[in-house]
Biopython code that builds the backbone (N, CA, C, O; Angstrom):
import numpy as np
from Bio.PDB.StructureBuilder import StructureBuilder

atoms = [
    (1, "MET", "N", (116.703, -59.941, 82.311)),
    (1, "MET", "CA", (116.217, -61.146, 82.946)),
    (1, "MET", "C", (117.263, -62.225, 82.782)),
    (1, "MET", "O", (117.732, -62.494, 81.676)),
    (2, "SER", "N", (117.618, -62.830, 83.877)),
    (2, "SER", "CA", (118.547, -63.955, 83.845)),
    (2, "SER", "C", (117.808, -65.201, 84.312)),
    (2, "SER", "O", (117.607, -65.411, 85.509)),
    (3, "TRP", "N", (117.410, -66.018, 83.355)),
    (3, "TRP", "CA", (116.693, -67.238, 83.715)),
    (3, "TRP", "C", (117.558, -68.191, 84.529)),
    (3, "TRP", "O", (117.067, -68.754, 85.507)),
    (4, "PRO", "N", (118.834, -68.399, 84.166)),
    (4, "PRO", "CA", (119.651, -69.321, 84.972)),
    (4, "PRO", "C", (119.816, -68.858, 86.421)),
    (4, "PRO", "O", (119.840, -69.677, 87.340)),
    (5, "ASP", "N", (119.929, -67.534, 86.621)),
    (5, "ASP", "CA", (120.103, -67.013, 87.979)),
    (5, "ASP", "C", (118.775, -66.694, 88.667)),
    (5, "ASP", "O", (118.755, -66.350, 89.849)),
    (6, "ALA", "N", (117.673, -66.805, 87.935)),
    (6, "ALA", "CA", (116.335, -66.478, 88.454)),
    (6, "ALA", "C", (116.301, -65.045, 88.994)),
    (6, "ALA", "O", (115.791, -64.791, 90.086)),
    (7, "LYS", "N", (116.857, -64.112, 88.207)),
    (7, "LYS", "CA", (116.900, -62.707, 88.606)),
    (7, "LYS", "C", (116.384, -61.820, 87.484)),
    (7, "LYS", "O", (116.565, -62.103, 86.299)),
    (8, "ALA", "N", (115.737, -60.739, 87.895)),
    (8, "ALA", "CA", (115.302, -59.718, 86.946)),
    (8, "ALA", "C", (115.929, -58.398, 87.378)),
    (8, "ALA", "O", (115.890, -58.046, 88.557)),
    (9, "SER", "N", (116.499, -57.676, 86.438)),
    (9, "SER", "CA", (117.104, -56.384, 86.734)),
    (9, "SER", "C", (116.121, -55.277, 86.407)),
    (9, "SER", "O", (115.432, -55.323, 85.388)),
    (10, "VAL", "N", (116.062, -54.280, 87.278)),
    (10, "VAL", "CA", (115.197, -53.124, 87.060)),
    (10, "VAL", "C", (115.995, -51.850, 87.305)),
    (10, "VAL", "O", (116.979, -51.863, 88.044)),
    (11, "ASN", "N", (115.579, -50.765, 86.694)),
    (11, "ASN", "CA", (116.274, -49.495, 86.843)),
    (11, "ASN", "C", (115.690, -48.719, 88.024)),
    (11, "ASN", "O", (115.193, -47.604, 87.871)),
    (12, "LEU", "N", (115.762, -49.336, 89.204)),
    (12, "LEU", "CA", (115.254, -48.741, 90.441)),
    (12, "LEU", "C", (116.249, -49.015, 91.552)),
    (12, "LEU", "O", (116.999, -49.989, 91.509)),
    (13, "THR", "N", (116.244, -48.139, 92.548)),
    (13, "THR", "CA", (117.085, -48.414, 93.700)),
    (13, "THR", "C", (116.401, -49.459, 94.579)),
    (13, "THR", "O", (115.182, -49.628, 94.539)),
    (14, "ARG", "N", (117.190, -50.133, 95.348)),
    (14, "ARG", "CA", (116.649, -51.127, 96.291)),
    (14, "ARG", "C", (115.677, -50.442, 97.254)),
    (14, "ARG", "O", (114.637, -50.996, 97.609)),
    (15, "GLN", "N", (116.047, -49.207, 97.676)),
    (15, "GLN", "CA", (115.206, -48.465, 98.615)),
    (15, "GLN", "C", (113.862, -48.099, 97.993)),
    (15, "GLN", "O", (112.834, -48.143, 98.669)),
    (16, "ALA", "N", (113.861, -47.739, 96.711)),
    (16, "ALA", "CA", (112.599, -47.403, 96.042)),
    (16, "ALA", "C", (111.650, -48.600, 96.047)),
    (16, "ALA", "O", (110.444, -48.442, 96.235)),
    (17, "VAL", "N", (112.191, -49.772, 95.843)),
    (17, "VAL", "CA", (111.371, -50.986, 95.871)),
    (17, "VAL", "C", (110.886, -51.264, 97.289)),
    (17, "VAL", "O", (109.723, -51.612, 97.494)),
    (18, "LYS", "N", (111.774, -51.110, 98.267)),
    (18, "LYS", "CA", (111.380, -51.336, 99.663)),
    (18, "LYS", "C", (110.297, -50.358, 100.111)),
    (18, "LYS", "O", (109.421, -50.719, 100.897)),
    (19, "ASP", "N", (110.354, -49.121, 99.614)),
    (19, "ASP", "CA", (109.393, -48.085, 100.009)),
    (19, "ASP", "C", (108.110, -48.100, 99.182)),
    (19, "ASP", "O", (107.250, -47.237, 99.358)),
    (20, "ALA", "N", (107.978, -49.058, 98.296)),
    (20, "ALA", "CA", (106.807, -49.136, 97.420)),
    (20, "ALA", "C", (105.527, -49.324, 98.238)),
    (20, "ALA", "O", (105.563, -49.831, 99.359)),
    (21, "PRO", "N", (104.405, -48.912, 97.664)),
    (21, "PRO", "CA", (103.127, -49.145, 98.353)),
    (21, "PRO", "C", (102.948, -50.636, 98.636)),
    (21, "PRO", "O", (103.432, -51.479, 97.881)),
    (22, "PRO", "N", (102.254, -50.955, 99.724)),
    (22, "PRO", "CA", (102.072, -52.372, 100.065)),
    (22, "PRO", "C", (101.287, -53.129, 98.996)),
    (22, "PRO", "O", (100.442, -52.568, 98.298)),
    (23, "TYR", "N", (101.590, -54.393, 98.895)),
    (23, "TYR", "CA", (100.909, -55.265, 97.930)),
    (23, "TYR", "C", (100.268, -56.417, 98.682)),
    (23, "TYR", "O", (100.910, -57.063, 99.510)),
    (24, "ASN", "N", (99.007, -56.669, 98.391)),
    (24, "ASN", "CA", (98.299, -57.798, 98.980)),
    (24, "ASN", "C", (97.787, -58.658, 97.827)),
    (24, "ASN", "O", (96.859, -58.252, 97.128)),
    (25, "PRO", "N", (98.371, -59.834, 97.616)),
    (25, "PRO", "CA", (97.962, -60.671, 96.490)),
    (25, "PRO", "C", (96.517, -61.159, 96.585)),
    (25, "PRO", "O", (95.969, -61.658, 95.603)),
    (26, "LEU", "N", (95.902, -61.020, 97.745)),
    (26, "LEU", "CA", (94.514, -61.461, 97.902)),
    (26, "LEU", "C", (93.509, -60.374, 97.508)),
    (26, "LEU", "O", (92.314, -60.644, 97.384)),
    (27, "MET", "N", (93.996, -59.152, 97.313)),
    (27, "MET", "CA", (93.109, -58.035, 96.964)),
    (27, "MET", "C", (93.251, -57.700, 95.484)),
    (27, "MET", "O", (94.360, -57.711, 94.950)),
    (28, "PRO", "N", (92.141, -57.405, 94.822)),
    (28, "PRO", "CA", (92.249, -56.984, 93.420)),
    (28, "PRO", "C", (92.923, -55.609, 93.339)),
    (28, "PRO", "O", (92.786, -54.785, 94.243)),
    (29, "VAL", "N", (93.639, -55.382, 92.261)),
    (29, "VAL", "CA", (94.297, -54.099, 92.066)),
    (29, "VAL", "C", (93.299, -53.171, 91.366)),
    (29, "VAL", "O", (92.900, -53.407, 90.225)),
    (30, "ASP", "N", (92.910, -52.115, 92.077)),
    (30, "ASP", "CA", (91.970, -51.151, 91.500)),
    (30, "ASP", "C", (92.730, -49.911, 91.048)),
    (30, "ASP", "O", (93.944, -49.818, 91.229)),
    (31, "ARG", "N", (92.011, -48.958, 90.457)),
    (31, "ARG", "CA", (92.653, -47.762, 89.918)),
    (31, "ARG", "C", (93.373, -46.965, 91.006)),
    (31, "ARG", "O", (94.446, -46.414, 90.759)),
    (32, "LYS", "N", (92.795, -46.899, 92.208)),
    (32, "LYS", "CA", (93.426, -46.173, 93.319)),
    (32, "LYS", "C", (94.798, -46.778, 93.628)),
    (32, "LYS", "O", (95.766, -46.049, 93.841)),
    (33, "THR", "N", (94.876, -48.093, 93.650)),
    (33, "THR", "CA", (96.141, -48.779, 93.905)),
    (33, "THR", "C", (97.123, -48.522, 92.772)),
    (33, "THR", "O", (98.303, -48.262, 93.008)),
    (34, "GLU", "N", (96.628, -48.597, 91.541)),
    (34, "GLU", "CA", (97.489, -48.328, 90.388)),
    (34, "GLU", "C", (98.063, -46.914, 90.452)),
    (34, "GLU", "O", (99.254, -46.712, 90.214)),
    (35, "ILE", "N", (97.221, -45.945, 90.773)),
    (35, "ILE", "CA", (97.679, -44.552, 90.857)),
    (35, "ILE", "C", (98.772, -44.430, 91.913)),
    (35, "ILE", "O", (99.779, -43.759, 91.690)),
    (36, "SER", "N", (98.580, -45.070, 93.048)),
    (36, "SER", "CA", (99.566, -45.028, 94.116)),
    (36, "SER", "C", (100.913, -45.601, 93.657)),
    (36, "SER", "O", (101.965, -45.022, 93.927)),
    (37, "ILE", "N", (100.870, -46.715, 92.978)),
    (37, "ILE", "CA", (102.096, -47.355, 92.489)),
    (37, "ILE", "C", (102.769, -46.493, 91.426)),
    (37, "ILE", "O", (103.974, -46.250, 91.492)),
    (38, "TYR", "N", (101.999, -46.033, 90.454)),
    (38, "TYR", "CA", (102.573, -45.220, 89.379)),
    (38, "TYR", "C", (103.134, -43.917, 89.923)),
    (38, "TYR", "O", (104.192, -43.473, 89.476)),
    (39, "ASN", "N", (102.451, -43.290, 90.879)),
    (39, "ASN", "CA", (102.963, -42.063, 91.492)),
    (39, "ASN", "C", (104.260, -42.330, 92.254)),
    (39, "ASN", "O", (105.198, -41.534, 92.199)),
    (40, "HIS", "N", (104.304, -43.447, 92.959)),
    (40, "HIS", "CA", (105.509, -43.791, 93.719)),
    (40, "HIS", "C", (106.732, -43.865, 92.804)),
    (40, "HIS", "O", (107.807, -43.378, 93.155)),
    (41, "TYR", "N", (106.563, -44.473, 91.642)),
    (41, "TYR", "CA", (107.686, -44.645, 90.726)),
    (41, "TYR", "C", (107.819, -43.494, 89.729)),
    (41, "TYR", "O", (108.696, -43.523, 88.865)),
    (42, "GLY", "N", (106.954, -42.478, 89.841)),
    (42, "GLY", "CA", (107.049, -41.312, 88.961)),
    (42, "GLY", "C", (106.758, -41.620, 87.510)),
    (42, "GLY", "O", (107.369, -41.049, 86.607)),
    (43, "ARG", "N", (105.833, -42.514, 87.294)),
    (43, "ARG", "CA", (105.483, -42.935, 85.926)),
    (43, "ARG", "C", (104.082, -42.452, 85.571)),
    (43, "ARG", "O", (103.206, -42.396, 86.434)),
    (44, "PRO", "N", (103.865, -42.102, 84.303)),
    (44, "PRO", "CA", (102.501, -41.750, 83.890)),
    (44, "PRO", "C", (101.661, -43.023, 83.801)),
    (44, "PRO", "O", (102.163, -44.077, 83.411)),
    (45, "GLY", "N", (100.409, -42.924, 84.156)),
    (45, "GLY", "CA", (99.535, -44.097, 84.111)),
    (45, "GLY", "C", (99.160, -44.476, 82.691)),
    (45, "GLY", "O", (98.893, -43.610, 81.857)),
    (46, "TYR", "N", (99.140, -45.759, 82.423)),
    (46, "TYR", "CA", (98.764, -46.238, 81.090)),
    (46, "TYR", "C", (97.338, -45.836, 80.741)),
    (46, "TYR", "O", (97.003, -45.713, 79.563)),
    (47, "TRP", "N", (96.488, -45.628, 81.755)),
    (47, "TRP", "CA", (95.087, -45.308, 81.540)),
    (47, "TRP", "C", (94.884, -43.881, 81.063)),
    (47, "TRP", "O", (93.795, -43.553, 80.591)),
    (48, "LEU", "N", (95.878, -43.030, 81.168)),
    (48, "LEU", "CA", (95.718, -41.643, 80.742)),
    (48, "LEU", "C", (95.380, -41.575, 79.260)),
    (48, "LEU", "O", (94.532, -40.780, 78.856)),
    (49, "ASP", "N", (96.029, -42.397, 78.449)),
    (49, "ASP", "CA", (95.706, -42.435, 77.024)),
    (49, "ASP", "C", (94.267, -42.901, 76.806)),
    (49, "ASP", "O", (93.575, -42.392, 75.925)),
    (50, "GLU", "N", (93.818, -43.871, 77.610)),
    (50, "GLU", "CA", (92.446, -44.359, 77.493)),
    (50, "GLU", "C", (91.452, -43.241, 77.804)),
    (50, "GLU", "O", (90.458, -43.075, 77.096)),
    (51, "GLU", "N", (91.724, -42.469, 78.871)),
    (51, "GLU", "CA", (90.828, -41.379, 79.257)),
    (51, "GLU", "C", (90.787, -40.312, 78.177)),
    (51, "GLU", "O", (89.719, -39.780, 77.874)),
    (52, "GLN", "N", (91.928, -39.993, 77.595)),
    (52, "GLN", "CA", (91.966, -39.009, 76.524)),
    (52, "GLN", "C", (91.185, -39.516, 75.319)),
    (52, "GLN", "O", (90.486, -38.748, 74.658)),
    (53, "HIS", "N", (91.304, -40.809, 75.036)),
    (53, "HIS", "CA", (90.576, -41.407, 73.919)),
    (53, "HIS", "C", (89.065, -41.342, 74.172)),
    (53, "HIS", "O", (88.301, -40.995, 73.271)),
    (54, "GLU", "N", (88.638, -41.672, 75.384)),
    (54, "GLU", "CA", (87.216, -41.619, 75.721)),
    (54, "GLU", "C", (86.686, -40.190, 75.648)),
    (54, "GLU", "O", (85.569, -39.966, 75.181)),
    (55, "THR", "N", (87.486, -39.214, 76.109)),
    (55, "THR", "CA", (87.073, -37.814, 76.053)),
    (55, "THR", "C", (86.913, -37.391, 74.603)),
    (55, "THR", "O", (85.953, -36.700, 74.261)),
    (56, "ALA", "N", (87.826, -37.791, 73.760)),
    (56, "ALA", "CA", (87.764, -37.425, 72.343)),
    (56, "ALA", "C", (86.539, -38.057, 71.676)),
    (56, "ALA", "O", (85.924, -37.441, 70.806)),
    (57, "LYS", "N", (86.185, -39.269, 72.073)),
    (57, "LYS", "CA", (84.997, -39.918, 71.499)),
    (57, "LYS", "C", (83.721, -39.210, 71.912)),
    (57, "LYS", "O", (82.790, -39.092, 71.115)),
    (58, "SER", "N", (83.666, -38.735, 73.157)),
    (58, "SER", "CA", (82.443, -38.108, 73.638)),
    (58, "SER", "C", (82.364, -36.622, 73.262)),
    (58, "SER", "O", (81.296, -36.016, 73.350)),
    (59, "HIS", "N", (83.503, -36.033, 72.840)),
    (59, "HIS", "CA", (83.534, -34.623, 72.435)),
    (59, "HIS", "C", (84.270, -34.499, 71.104)),
    (59, "HIS", "O", (85.346, -33.902, 71.050)),
    (60, "PRO", "N", (83.708, -35.054, 70.029)),
    (60, "PRO", "CA", (84.411, -34.987, 68.743)),
    (60, "PRO", "C", (84.581, -33.550, 68.284)),
    (60, "PRO", "O", (83.739, -32.695, 68.556)),
    (61, "SER", "N", (85.678, -33.295, 67.583)),
    (61, "SER", "CA", (85.916, -31.943, 67.072)),
    (61, "SER", "C", (84.937, -31.666, 65.928)),
    (61, "SER", "O", (84.435, -32.581, 65.276)),
    (62, "THR", "N", (84.690, -30.404, 65.714)),
    (62, "THR", "CA", (83.740, -30.015, 64.656)),
    (62, "THR", "C", (84.461, -29.622, 63.389)),
    (62, "THR", "O", (83.853, -29.031, 62.497)),
    (63, "ALA", "N", (85.759, -29.935, 63.281)),
    (63, "ALA", "CA", (86.544, -29.548, 62.107)),
    (63, "ALA", "C", (86.212, -30.409, 60.915)),
    (63, "ALA", "O", (86.780, -30.221, 59.840)),
]
sb = StructureBuilder()
sb.init_structure("model")
sb.init_model(0)
sb.init_chain("A")
sb.init_seg("    ")
for serial, (resi, resn, name, xyz) in enumerate(atoms, 1):
    if name == "N":
        sb.init_residue(resn, " ", resi, " ")
    sb.init_atom(name, np.array(xyz, "f"), 0.0, 1.0, " ", f" {name:<3s}", serial, name[0])
structure = sb.get_structure()
């Protein structure tokens, strides 16, 4: 981040950003939108850990 230049650097190609899913600031971001964005950039969703945690809570091991 360069505050004097008002620029942020990211490890993405310009084309990857241009091809990103559309963004509408007037619409709330739901899970479907998040999945689309994360899939576009090839990133695992932050919610996957939450889902695994919830599954573990509802199915505790018997050990």
